[in-house]
KEZAFI-390463 format. One record per atom (N, C-alpha, C): x, y, z; atom name. Coordinates in steps of 0.001 Angstrom, whole numbers, plus 500000, padded with zeros to 6 digits. Example, Ala and Ser with C-alpha at 12.3 -4.5 7.8 and 13.67 -1.06 7.14 Angstrom:
+--------+--------+--------+----+
!      x !      y !      z !  a !
+--------+--------+--------+----+
! 513190 ! 494310 ! 507800 !  N !
! 512300 ! 495500 ! 507800 ! CA !
! 513200 ! 496700 ! 507800 !  C !
! 512850 ! 497750 ! 507080 !  N !
! 513670 ! 498940 ! 507140 ! CA !
! 512900 ! 500030 ! 507870 !  C !
+--------+--------+--------+----+
This chain:
+--------+--------+--------+----+
!      x !      y !      z !  a !
+--------+--------+--------+----+
! 884127 ! 238552 ! 207709 !  N !
! 885158 ! 238838 ! 208684 ! CA !
! 884829 ! 238165 ! 210084 !  C !
! 885745 ! 237792 ! 210824 !  N !
! 885275 ! 237094 ! 212097 ! CA !
! 885252 ! 238384 ! 213076 !  C !
! 884291 ! 238313 ! 213895 !  N !
! 884415 ! 239392 ! 214933 ! CA !
! 884845 ! 238739 ! 216339 !  C !
! 886039 ! 239716 ! 216528 !  N !
! 886831 ! 239060 ! 217870 ! CA !
! 886163 ! 239722 ! 219119 !  C !
! 886106 ! 238851 ! 220148 !  N !
! 885633 ! 239336 ! 221500 ! CA !
! 886796 ! 239049 ! 222340 !  C !
! 886717 ! 239873 ! 223530 !  N !
! 887636 ! 239696 ! 224644 ! CA !
! 887574 ! 238182 ! 225225 !  C !
! 888665 ! 237825 ! 225723 !  N !
! 888653 ! 236425 ! 226163 ! CA !
! 890200 ! 236204 ! 226367 !  C !
! 890196 ! 234731 ! 226795 !  N !
! 891485 ! 234434 ! 227084 ! CA !
! 892042 ! 233083 ! 226540 !  C !
! 891044 ! 232762 ! 225599 !  N !
! 891222 ! 231409 ! 224816 ! CA !
! 890822 ! 231685 ! 223173 !  C !
! 891394 ! 230865 ! 222664 !  N !
! 891120 ! 231200 ! 221094 ! CA !
! 890302 ! 230097 ! 220596 !  C !
! 889272 ! 230311 ! 219934 !  N !
! 888362 ! 229362 ! 219029 ! CA !
! 889181 ! 228992 ! 217813 !  C !
! 889679 ! 227991 ! 217695 !  N !
! 890723 ! 227778 ! 216454 ! CA !
! 889846 ! 227570 ! 215267 !  C !
! 888604 ! 227138 ! 215300 !  N !
! 887660 ! 227144 ! 214069 ! CA !
! 887299 ! 228636 ! 213459 !  C !
! 887285 ! 229698 ! 214392 !  N !
! 886896 ! 230832 ! 213742 ! CA !
! 888074 ! 231926 ! 213992 !  C !
! 888901 ! 231540 ! 215114 !  N !
! 889904 ! 232777 ! 215209 ! CA !
! 889461 ! 233584 ! 216401 !  C !
! 888536 ! 233429 ! 216569 !  N !
! 887967 ! 234378 ! 217758 ! CA !
! 888271 ! 234020 ! 219273 !  C !
! 888534 ! 235163 ! 220066 !  N !
! 889032 ! 234930 ! 221429 ! CA !
! 887834 ! 234657 ! 222077 !  C !
! 887879 ! 233835 ! 223103 !  N !
! 886579 ! 233294 ! 224025 ! CA !
! 887071 ! 233387 ! 225323 !  C !
! 886231 ! 233438 ! 226295 !  N !
! 886651 ! 233219 ! 227693 ! CA !
! 886614 ! 231800 ! 228014 !  C !
! 887365 ! 231506 ! 228764 !  N !
! 887504 ! 229725 ! 229288 ! CA !
! 886069 ! 229574 ! 230178 !  C !
! 885647 ! 230540 ! 230774 !  N !
! 884514 ! 230491 ! 231573 ! CA !
! 883251 ! 230613 ! 230765 !  C !
! 882313 ! 229703 ! 230403 !  N !
! 881161 ! 230049 ! 229511 ! CA !
! 880295 ! 230887 ! 230133 !  C !
! 879653 ! 231524 ! 229018 !  N !
! 878508 ! 232476 ! 229668 ! CA !
! 877282 ! 231889 ! 229724 !  C !
! 876261 ! 232339 ! 230332 !  N !
! 875000 ! 231843 ! 230673 ! CA !
! 874521 ! 231451 ! 229569 !  C !
! 874649 ! 232089 ! 228498 !  N !
! 873900 ! 232007 ! 227048 ! CA !
! 874497 ! 230494 ! 226658 !  C !
! 875838 ! 230437 ! 226739 !  N !
! 876521 ! 229211 ! 226027 ! CA !
! 876040 ! 227785 ! 226947 !  C !
! 876096 ! 228076 ! 228457 !  N !
! 875410 ! 227126 ! 229183 ! CA !
! 874037 ! 226663 ! 228800 !  C !
! 873380 ! 227665 ! 228541 !  N !
! 871967 ! 227164 ! 228259 ! CA !
! 871801 ! 226344 ! 226982 !  C !
! 872613 ! 226897 ! 225852 !  N !
! 872617 ! 226359 ! 224757 ! CA !
! 873119 ! 224928 ! 224867 !  C !
! 874297 ! 224649 ! 225667 !  N !
! 874895 ! 223239 ! 225585 ! CA !
! 873827 ! 222515 ! 226390 !  C !
! 873032 ! 223009 ! 227359 !  N !
! 871906 ! 222172 ! 228207 ! CA !
! 870937 ! 221687 ! 227085 !  C !
! 870528 ! 222478 ! 226137 !  N !
! 869584 ! 222331 ! 225217 ! CA !
! 869978 ! 221267 ! 224115 !  C !
! 871290 ! 221339 ! 223770 !  N !
! 872026 ! 220413 ! 222931 ! CA !
! 872114 ! 219068 ! 223519 !  C !
! 872668 ! 218989 ! 224840 !  N !
! 872624 ! 217720 ! 225592 ! CA !
! 871432 ! 217075 ! 225815 !  C !
! 870341 ! 217690 ! 225900 !  N !
! 868878 ! 217315 ! 225937 ! CA !
! 868481 ! 216584 ! 224606 !  C !
! 868883 ! 217577 ! 223499 !  N !
! 868707 ! 216879 ! 222252 ! CA !
! 869421 ! 215616 ! 222091 !  C !
! 870572 ! 215496 ! 222309 !  N !
! 871616 ! 214600 ! 222060 ! CA !
! 871035 ! 213323 ! 222815 !  C !
! 870434 ! 213283 ! 224153 !  N !
! 870011 ! 212332 ! 224763 ! CA !
! 868732 ! 211723 ! 224046 !  C !
! 867835 ! 212716 ! 223604 !  N !
! 866695 ! 212230 ! 222906 ! CA !
! 866783 ! 211561 ! 221759 !  C !
! 868018 ! 211832 ! 221101 !  N !
! 868258 ! 210925 ! 219887 ! CA !
! 868751 ! 209729 ! 220410 !  C !
! 869577 ! 209643 ! 221245 !  N !
! 869809 ! 208275 ! 221950 ! CA !
! 868704 ! 207470 ! 222330 !  C !
! 867908 ! 208021 ! 223041 !  N !
! 866548 ! 207550 ! 223686 ! CA !
! 865778 ! 206881 ! 222700 !  C !
! 865614 ! 207483 ! 221397 !  N !
! 864850 ! 207145 ! 220421 ! CA !
! 865254 ! 206017 ! 219427 !  C !
! 866622 ! 205920 ! 219455 !  N !
! 867461 ! 204792 ! 218885 ! CA !
! 867384 ! 203468 ! 219718 !  C !
! 867483 ! 203694 ! 220866 !  N !
! 867579 ! 202480 ! 221835 ! CA !
! 866330 ! 202084 ! 222876 !  C !
! 865120 ! 202896 ! 222723 !  N !
! 864050 ! 202477 ! 223381 ! CA !
! 863601 ! 201125 ! 223224 !  C !
! 863612 ! 200542 ! 222208 !  N !
! 863213 ! 199203 ! 221722 ! CA !
! 863952 ! 198313 ! 222038 !  C !
! 865344 ! 198504 ! 222212 !  N !
! 866362 ! 197650 ! 222279 ! CA !
! 866758 ! 197595 ! 223849 !  C !
! 866432 ! 198243 ! 224833 !  N !
! 866944 ! 198343 ! 226316 ! CA !
! 865506 ! 198450 ! 227192 !  C !
! 865613 ! 197780 ! 228303 !  N !
! 864609 ! 197713 ! 229131 ! CA !
! 864480 ! 199192 ! 229928 !  C !
! 863451 ! 199330 ! 230400 !  N !
! 863367 ! 200460 ! 230872 ! CA !
! 864511 ! 200936 ! 232256 !  C !
! 864750 ! 199922 ! 232890 !  N !
! 865892 ! 199999 ! 233891 ! CA !
! 867169 ! 200128 ! 233370 !  C !
! 867536 ! 199621 ! 232175 !  N !
! 868695 ! 199705 ! 231335 ! CA !
! 868754 ! 201025 ! 230858 !  C !
! 867659 ! 201735 ! 230482 !  N !
! 867396 ! 202807 ! 229779 ! CA !
! 867776 ! 204050 ! 230852 !  C !
! 867107 ! 203849 ! 232006 !  N !
! 867294 ! 204753 ! 233011 ! CA !
! 869005 ! 204792 ! 233488 !  C !
! 869566 ! 203510 ! 233582 !  N !
! 870991 ! 203526 ! 233879 ! CA !
! 871733 ! 204258 ! 232837 !  C !
! 871399 ! 203905 ! 231816 !  N !
! 872072 ! 204760 ! 230441 ! CA !
! 872002 ! 206292 ! 230540 !  C !
! 870766 ! 206698 ! 230976 !  N !
! 870533 ! 208120 ! 230963 ! CA !
! 871495 ! 208776 ! 232164 !  C !
! 871440 ! 208061 ! 233238 !  N !
! 872451 ! 208406 ! 234281 ! CA !
! 873707 ! 208513 ! 233874 !  C !
! 874307 ! 207455 ! 233267 !  N !
! 875461 ! 207287 ! 232998 ! CA !
! 875977 ! 208561 ! 231813 !  C !
! 875010 ! 208832 ! 230822 !  N !
! 875079 ! 209628 ! 229748 ! CA !
! 875410 ! 211230 ! 230601 !  C !
! 874309 ! 211636 ! 231263 !  N !
! 874498 ! 212899 ! 232082 ! CA !
! 875444 ! 212958 ! 232972 !  C !
! 875956 ! 211970 ! 233684 !  N !
! 877119 ! 211895 ! 234408 ! CA !
! 878481 ! 211988 ! 233763 !  C !
! 878484 ! 211522 ! 232537 !  N !
! 879785 ! 211598 ! 231667 ! CA !
! 879559 ! 212942 ! 231123 !  C !
! 878767 ! 213453 ! 230773 !  N !
! 878829 ! 214849 ! 230016 ! CA !
! 878619 ! 215930 ! 230715 !  C !
! 878600 ! 215859 ! 231981 !  N !
! 878268 ! 217077 ! 232788 ! CA !
! 879369 ! 218119 ! 232730 !  C !
! 880581 ! 217648 ! 232567 !  N !
! 881741 ! 218561 ! 232546 ! CA !
! 882037 ! 219028 ! 230887 !  C !
! 881203 ! 218848 ! 230162 !  N !
! 881417 ! 219268 ! 228699 ! CA !
! 880574 ! 220261 ! 228344 !  C !
! 880925 ! 221095 ! 227531 !  N !
! 880076 ! 222196 ! 227076 ! CA !
! 879594 ! 221853 ! 225384 !  C !
! 878476 ! 221364 ! 225225 !  N !
! 877842 ! 221140 ! 223976 ! CA !
! 877693 ! 222354 ! 223321 !  C !
! 878355 ! 222255 ! 221932 !  N !
! 878462 ! 223508 ! 220927 ! CA !
! 877847 ! 223171 ! 219544 !  C !
! 877368 ! 222016 ! 219413 !  N !
! 876771 ! 221788 ! 218197 ! CA !
! 877644 ! 221078 ! 217031 !  C !
! 877169 ! 220797 ! 215896 !  N !
! 877886 ! 220078 ! 214807 ! CA !
! 878706 ! 221148 ! 214072 !  C !
! 879879 ! 220592 ! 213573 !  N !
! 880550 ! 221396 ! 212731 ! CA !
! 879827 ! 221651 ! 211366 !  C !
! 879789 ! 222459 ! 210881 !  N !
! 879210 ! 222732 ! 209207 ! CA !
! 880278 ! 222542 ! 208113 !  C !
+--------+--------+--------+----+
């Protein structure tokens, strides 16, 4: 059974109501997942790009993703 919480938005994956404003815990989890995603990108491209290009890509990644809440992979 899905535990429902108070909120003003619905998570369509679970049916649970969620608040549009993320909690501190959700923000911290998102930041951790964002860092994990960057580390994966960095591992894949570190031999392909120069240090300068990698720095530019990192700036672009964090700039582009700053308004998104990372929640993890769907199971």
